[in-house]
One Martini backbone bead per residue (centre of mass of N, CA, C, O) as a GRO file, in nm:
protein
  296
    1VAL     BB    1  -2.067   1.269  -0.099
    2SER     BB    2  -2.122   1.302  -0.447
    3VAL     BB    3  -2.374   1.398  -0.687
    4LEU     BB    4  -2.377   1.358  -1.039
    5ASP     BB    5  -2.456   1.510  -1.352
    6CYS     BB    6  -2.379   1.312  -1.661
    7ALA     BB    7  -2.592   1.378  -1.913
    8GLY     BB    8  -2.424   1.541  -2.069
    9ASP     BB    9  -2.222   1.677  -2.327
   10ALA     BB   10  -1.890   1.649  -2.320
   11GLU     BB   11  -1.804   1.745  -2.610
   12ALA     BB   12  -1.975   2.026  -2.564
   13GLY     BB   13  -1.902   2.125  -2.261
   14SER     BB   14  -2.063   2.028  -2.035
   15GLU     BB   15  -2.162   2.064  -1.729
   16VAL     BB   16  -2.128   1.941  -1.403
   17ASP     BB   17  -2.370   1.862  -1.174
   18VAL     BB   18  -2.462   1.907  -0.841
   19ILE     BB   19  -2.710   1.746  -0.660
   20ALA     BB   20  -2.548   1.620  -0.404
   21THR     BB   21  -2.440   1.630  -0.049
   22TYR     BB   22  -2.262   1.414   0.180
   23ARG     BB   23  -2.218   1.347   0.525
   24VAL     BB   24  -2.076   1.034   0.660
   25GLY     BB   25  -1.777   1.052   0.769
   26GLU     BB   26  -1.511   0.842   0.847
   27GLY     BB   27  -1.372   0.663   0.591
   28ALA     BB   28  -1.480   0.660   0.308
   29ARG     BB   29  -1.546   0.408   0.055
   30GLY     BB   30  -1.752   0.207  -0.029
   31ILE     BB   31  -2.007   0.174  -0.297
   32SER     BB   32  -2.359   0.107  -0.312
   33LEU     BB   33  -2.598   0.072  -0.578
   34SER     BB   34  -2.891   0.107  -0.692
   35PRO     BB   35  -3.047   0.040  -0.987
   36ASP     BB   36  -3.189   0.346  -0.992
   37GLY     BB   37  -2.988   0.555  -0.827
   38SER     BB   38  -3.135   0.658  -0.537
   39THR     BB   39  -2.943   0.459  -0.370
   40ALA     BB   40  -2.690   0.447  -0.108
   41TRP     BB   41  -2.402   0.268   0.027
   42VAL     BB   42  -2.162   0.345   0.288
   43ASP     BB   43  -1.841   0.278   0.387
   44VAL     BB   44  -1.749   0.376   0.722
   45GLY     BB   45  -1.464   0.279   0.844
   46PHE     BB   46  -1.389   0.461   1.109
   47ASP     BB   47  -1.708   0.424   1.219
   48TYR     BB   48  -1.839   0.148   1.179
   49SER     BB   49  -2.035   0.214   0.918
   50VAL     BB   50  -2.354   0.262   0.739
   51ALA     BB   51  -2.461   0.471   0.483
   52GLU     BB   52  -2.778   0.600   0.385
   53LEU     BB   53  -2.863   0.722   0.062
   54ARG     BB   54  -3.099   0.977  -0.051
   55LEU     BB   55  -3.263   1.121  -0.289
   56ASP     BB   56  -3.398   1.457  -0.349
   57PRO     BB   57  -3.615   1.557  -0.596
   58ASP     BB   58  -3.706   1.845  -0.447
   59ALA     BB   59  -3.368   1.910  -0.381
   60PRO     BB   60  -3.162   2.019  -0.580
   61GLY     BB   61  -2.831   2.083  -0.460
   62VAL     BB   62  -2.885   1.972  -0.173
   63GLY     BB   63  -2.761   1.906   0.127
   64VAL     BB   64  -2.789   1.587   0.277
   65GLU     BB   65  -2.850   1.368   0.512
   66PRO     BB   66  -2.845   1.076   0.620
   67GLU     BB   67  -3.104   0.862   0.696
   68LYS     BB   68  -2.897   0.621   0.766
   69VAL     BB   69  -2.710   0.459   1.036
   70VAL     BB   70  -2.519   0.167   1.051
   71ARG     BB   71  -2.396  -0.024   1.297
   72ARG     BB   72  -2.136  -0.219   1.327
   73THR     BB   73  -2.018  -0.519   1.419
   74THR     BB   74  -1.691  -0.564   1.570
   75GLY     BB   75  -1.576  -0.654   1.817
   76ASP     BB   76  -1.264  -0.736   1.782
   77LEU     BB   77  -1.020  -0.546   1.699
   78ALA     BB   78  -0.739  -0.552   1.493
   79PHE     BB   79  -0.650  -0.295   1.650
   80SER     BB   80  -0.494  -0.100   1.838
   81PRO     BB   81  -0.522   0.207   1.969
   82ASP     BB   82  -0.258   0.314   1.843
   83ALA     BB   83  -0.316   0.209   1.551
   84LEU     BB   84  -0.577   0.366   1.507
   85ALA     BB   85  -0.444   0.642   1.531
   86GLY     BB   86  -0.236   0.590   1.302
   87ARG     BB   87  -0.441   0.549   1.072
   88ARG     BB   88  -0.542   0.837   1.063
   89THR     BB   89  -0.273   0.968   0.996
   90PHE     BB   90  -0.208   0.798   0.738
   91ASN     BB   91  -0.499   0.925   0.601
   92ASP     BB   92  -0.415   1.233   0.639
   93ALA     BB   93  -0.484   1.544   0.432
   94ARG     BB   94  -0.547   1.794   0.657
   95ASP     BB   95  -0.283   1.808   0.805
   96ARG     BB   96  -0.041   2.054   0.792
   97HIS     BB   97   0.188   1.894   0.944
   98LEU     BB   98   0.189   1.674   0.716
   99THR     BB   99   0.026   1.837   0.455
  100PRO     BB  100   0.001   2.136   0.299
  101SER     BB  101  -0.162   2.055   0.035
  102GLY     BB  102  -0.419   1.861   0.107
  103VAL     BB  103  -0.372   1.569  -0.060
  104ALA     BB  104  -0.157   1.405   0.070
  105ALA     BB  105  -0.063   1.078   0.198
  106CYS     BB  106   0.053   0.790   0.299
  107ALA     BB  107  -0.189   0.634   0.145
  108THR     BB  108  -0.128   0.718  -0.147
  109CYS     BB  109   0.119   0.495  -0.163
  110HIS     BB  110  -0.008   0.314   0.110
  111LEU     BB  111  -0.257   0.143   0.071
  112ASP     BB  112  -0.317  -0.046   0.339
  113GLY     BB  113   0.016  -0.083   0.332
  114GLY     BB  114   0.097  -0.086   0.057
  115ASP     BB  115   0.113  -0.007  -0.294
  116ASP     BB  116   0.131   0.179  -0.615
  117GLY     BB  117   0.344   0.060  -0.838
  118VAL     BB  118   0.574   0.282  -0.818
  119THR     BB  119   0.848   0.449  -0.975
  120TRP     BB  120   1.048   0.692  -0.827
  121ARG     BB  121   1.179   1.018  -0.887
  122ILE     BB  122   1.384   1.149  -0.640
  123SER     BB  123   1.402   1.516  -0.555
  124THR     BB  124   1.556   1.716  -0.307
  125ASP     BB  125   1.717   1.910  -0.083
  126ASP     BB  126   1.767   1.625   0.099
  127ILE     BB  127   1.749   1.442  -0.176
  128PRO     BB  128   1.906   1.273  -0.381
  129THR     BB  129   1.884   1.145  -0.672
  130LYS     BB  130   1.632   0.882  -0.706
  131MET     BB  131   1.524   0.541  -0.778
  132ARG     BB  132   1.206   0.413  -0.639
  133ARG     BB  133   1.025   0.162  -0.514
  134THR     BB  134   0.742   0.111  -0.361
  135PRO     BB  135   0.696  -0.010  -0.054
  136PRO     BB  136   0.570  -0.190   0.177
  137VAL     BB  137   0.421  -0.177   0.536
  138TRP     BB  138   0.386  -0.451   0.627
  139ARG     BB  139   0.490  -0.541   0.925
  140LEU     BB  140   0.675  -0.283   1.039
  141ALA     BB  141   0.868  -0.387   1.261
  142GLU     BB  142   1.073  -0.365   1.498
  143GLY     BB  143   1.366  -0.539   1.386
  144THR     BB  144   1.319  -0.672   1.110
  145LYS     BB  145   1.459  -0.424   0.949
  146PRO     BB  146   1.594  -0.222   0.763
  147LEU     BB  147   1.492   0.081   0.621
  148HIS     BB  148   1.475   0.075   0.320
  149TRP     BB  149   1.669  -0.025   0.059
  150ASP     BB  150   1.939   0.101   0.224
  151GLY     BB  151   1.896   0.113   0.546
  152GLU     BB  152   1.860   0.410   0.679
  153PHE     BB  153   1.648   0.283   0.886
  154ASP     BB  154   1.548   0.157   1.222
  155SER     BB  155   1.289   0.345   1.248
  156ALA     BB  156   0.956   0.398   1.189
  157ALA     BB  157   0.933   0.678   1.319
  158ASP     BB  158   1.170   0.809   1.166
  159LEU     BB  159   1.063   0.753   0.884
  160THR     BB  160   0.804   0.917   0.914
  161ALA     BB  161   0.932   1.192   0.976
  162ALA     BB  162   1.097   1.211   0.711
  163THR     BB  163   0.856   1.190   0.515
  164ILE     BB  164   0.707   1.441   0.606
  165ARG     BB  165   0.939   1.644   0.541
  166ASN     BB  166   1.056   1.537   0.243
  167LEU     BB  167   0.764   1.459   0.091
  168LEU     BB  168   0.507   1.616   0.228
  169GLY     BB  169   0.607   1.903   0.373
  170GLY     BB  170   0.609   1.883   0.668
  171ASP     BB  171   0.684   1.943   1.025
  172GLY     BB  172   0.552   1.728   1.250
  173LEU     BB  173   0.382   1.868   1.438
  174LEU     BB  174   0.187   1.685   1.658
  175VAL     BB  175   0.309   1.408   1.559
  176ASP     BB  176   0.259   1.063   1.627
  177THR     BB  177   0.480   0.833   1.507
  178SER     BB  178   0.435   0.585   1.696
  179LYS     BB  179   0.145   0.525   1.588
  180VAL     BB  180   0.222   0.470   1.299
  181ALA     BB  181   0.411   0.237   1.369
  182ALA     BB  182   0.191   0.061   1.496
  183TYR     BB  183   0.025   0.027   1.242
  184MET     BB  184   0.243  -0.101   1.056
  185ALA     BB  185   0.296  -0.350   1.246
  186GLU     BB  186  -0.030  -0.452   1.211
  187ILE     BB  187  -0.033  -0.494   0.917
  188GLU     BB  188  -0.180  -0.702   0.687
  189ALA     BB  189  -0.165  -0.892   0.437
  190PRO     BB  190  -0.320  -1.011   0.194
  191PRO     BB  191  -0.467  -1.280   0.106
  192PRO     BB  192  -0.445  -1.541  -0.076
  193GLY     BB  193  -0.535  -1.716  -0.319
  194ALA     BB  194  -0.697  -2.036  -0.418
  195ASP     BB  195  -0.547  -2.069  -0.714
  196VAL     BB  196  -0.389  -2.354  -0.621
  197ASP     BB  197  -0.154  -2.615  -0.621
  198PRO     BB  198  -0.059  -2.793  -0.356
  199GLY     BB  199   0.166  -2.964  -0.487
  200GLN     BB  200   0.325  -2.730  -0.614
  201VAL     BB  201   0.369  -2.572  -0.353
  202ASP     BB  202   0.533  -2.785  -0.199
  203ARG     BB  203   0.763  -2.797  -0.406
  204GLY     BB  204   0.827  -2.491  -0.397
  205ARG     BB  205   0.906  -2.483  -0.097
  206VAL     BB  206   1.155  -2.661  -0.119
  207LEU     BB  207   1.306  -2.478  -0.312
  208PHE     BB  208   1.307  -2.228  -0.137
  209GLU     BB  209   1.455  -2.352   0.115
  210THR     BB  210   1.715  -2.422  -0.060
  211ILE     BB  211   1.766  -2.129  -0.222
  212CYS     BB  212   1.617  -1.860  -0.057
  213ALA     BB  213   1.609  -1.864   0.275
  214GLU     BB  214   1.869  -1.717   0.358
  215CYS     BB  215   1.744  -1.430   0.281
  216HIS     BB  216   1.431  -1.530   0.284
  217ALA     BB  217   1.352  -1.514   0.600
  218GLY     BB  218   1.099  -1.623   0.751
  219ASP     BB  219   0.783  -1.496   0.771
  220VAL     BB  220   0.862  -1.224   0.591
  221GLY     BB  221   1.132  -1.274   0.405
  222THR     BB  222   1.396  -1.169   0.587
  223ASP     BB  223   1.735  -1.097   0.705
  224GLY     BB  224   1.805  -0.778   0.735
  225ARG     BB  225   2.007  -0.742   0.491
  226ALA     BB  226   2.271  -0.627   0.303
  227HIS     BB  227   2.341  -0.653  -0.057
  228ASP     BB  228   2.564  -0.729  -0.311
  229LEU     BB  229   2.436  -0.727  -0.661
  230GLY     BB  230   2.586  -0.538  -0.822
  231ARG     BB  231   2.430  -0.454  -1.089
  232THR     BB  232   2.113  -0.286  -1.017
  233SER     BB  233   2.094  -0.080  -1.276
  234ASP     BB  234   2.014   0.101  -1.583
  235ASP     BB  235   1.992   0.345  -1.391
  236PRO     BB  236   2.172   0.579  -1.228
  237ASP     BB  237   1.939   0.641  -1.008
  238GLY     BB  238   1.927   0.312  -0.931
  239GLU     BB  239   2.177   0.289  -0.790
  240LEU     BB  240   2.305   0.031  -0.549
  241ASP     BB  241   2.529  -0.109  -0.350
  242GLU     BB  242   2.302  -0.196  -0.132
  243VAL     BB  243   2.038  -0.438  -0.066
  244VAL     BB  244   1.765  -0.488   0.108
  245THR     BB  245   1.585  -0.738   0.191
  246PRO     BB  246   1.281  -0.805   0.100
  247THR     BB  247   0.984  -0.868   0.153
  248LEU     BB  248   0.721  -1.133   0.085
  249LEU     BB  249   0.478  -0.982   0.135
  250GLY     BB  250   0.263  -0.988  -0.128
  251THR     BB  251   0.420  -1.069  -0.392
  252ARG     BB  252   0.188  -1.139  -0.602
  253ALA     BB  253   0.105  -0.794  -0.583
  254ARG     BB  254   0.416  -0.626  -0.656
  255ALA     BB  255   0.431  -0.506  -0.917
  256PRO     BB  256   0.718  -0.421  -0.960
  257PHE     BB  257   1.057  -0.518  -0.922
  258PHE     BB  258   1.265  -0.398  -0.723
  259HIS     BB  259   1.399  -0.089  -0.637
  260ASP     BB  260   1.356   0.005  -0.969
  261GLY     BB  261   1.137  -0.169  -1.128
  262SER     BB  262   1.285  -0.369  -1.357
  263ALA     BB  263   1.065  -0.596  -1.293
  264ALA     BB  264   0.754  -0.667  -1.421
  265THR     BB  265   0.791  -0.961  -1.314
  266LEU     BB  266   0.853  -1.242  -1.137
  267GLU     BB  267   0.995  -1.389  -1.361
  268GLU     BB  268   1.210  -1.171  -1.410
  269ALA     BB  269   1.328  -1.169  -1.121
  270LEU     BB  270   1.437  -1.477  -1.145
  271GLU     BB  271   1.649  -1.416  -1.392
  272GLY     BB  272   1.845  -1.265  -1.243
  273GLU     BB  273   2.162  -1.233  -1.094
  274ALA     BB  274   2.055  -1.176  -0.799
  275HIS     BB  275   1.950  -1.505  -0.793
  276GLY     BB  276   2.165  -1.682  -0.903
  277ALA     BB  277   2.047  -2.011  -0.954
  278LEU     BB  278   1.761  -1.965  -1.078
  279PRO     BB  279   1.820  -1.962  -1.394
  280LEU     BB  280   1.870  -2.295  -1.380
  281LEU     BB  281   1.589  -2.355  -1.385
  282ASP     BB  282   1.339  -2.517  -1.487
  283ASP     BB  283   1.017  -2.473  -1.584
  284VAL     BB  284   0.888  -2.647  -1.363
  285ASP     BB  285   1.033  -2.529  -1.111
  286ARG     BB  286   0.959  -2.237  -1.162
  287ARG     BB  287   0.652  -2.280  -1.133
  288ARG     BB  288   0.660  -2.382  -0.843
  289LEU     BB  289   0.783  -2.128  -0.718
  290LEU     BB  290   0.557  -1.935  -0.808
  291ASP     BB  291   0.327  -2.080  -0.660
  292TYR     BB  292   0.443  -2.029  -0.381
  293LEU     BB  293   0.467  -1.712  -0.394
  294ALA     BB  294   0.149  -1.681  -0.422
  295THR     BB  295   0.123  -1.743  -0.091
  296ARG     BB  296   0.276  -1.474   0.040
   0.00000   0.00000   0.00000
């Protein structure tokens, strides 16, 4: 964690000075700052600790160690030992076998197992040009469904290995992809917000079970099958003969929608011909269905 002096005139081209640098441990994430800016507390996620940082006014520019590290009470950890090891690999941008650039990691596009909200135009020596929306990897357990929008992979470990080689540019040597697969299988989607009308949600659930549940089946919301949806994209690179039913985990926070990101909102996604009878719903029932999907 670095402390920068940003008091200079940016428009005049003033340089930003580094006041101090702290090594806090593995997986530093959130930072809470005191009102006077002299003390900070850092959530060191992988070490299950909180680092307390204090500026030393007598030693500007000198890296100092945290004055105090508070170990958090963890109790039973949410992840298995294999998943914890996989989480480190998933977030590692330093292992040259994973990513020679030293910049990107799996978590760059799939932070906490979610997604970056980006539709990428992908083209490499091994991948013909295609346009695909980043999917989440929450609860990506073996056998849940074929993986990728086109169902190219059956194994999360094989998917991880191919991603390392073809997208991150690594050789995958000494990388235990089975542990990454274990991590993805155990990641839970964020809980839904509480700002929903229970009555509307119950009515929306009935609509969902009547109209949608044949394809969006089960706890994760997918039948694991590929479907011919007709014309699937307005962009030639987004065309896909058959699209694997996506999971509904975290649907409320995953715009844009569809494999090519062509629906900016969930409302737009429900209007397309891919969803059959849904465009025939009146405004009241459509709102009920959206309220239910907000709980997924």
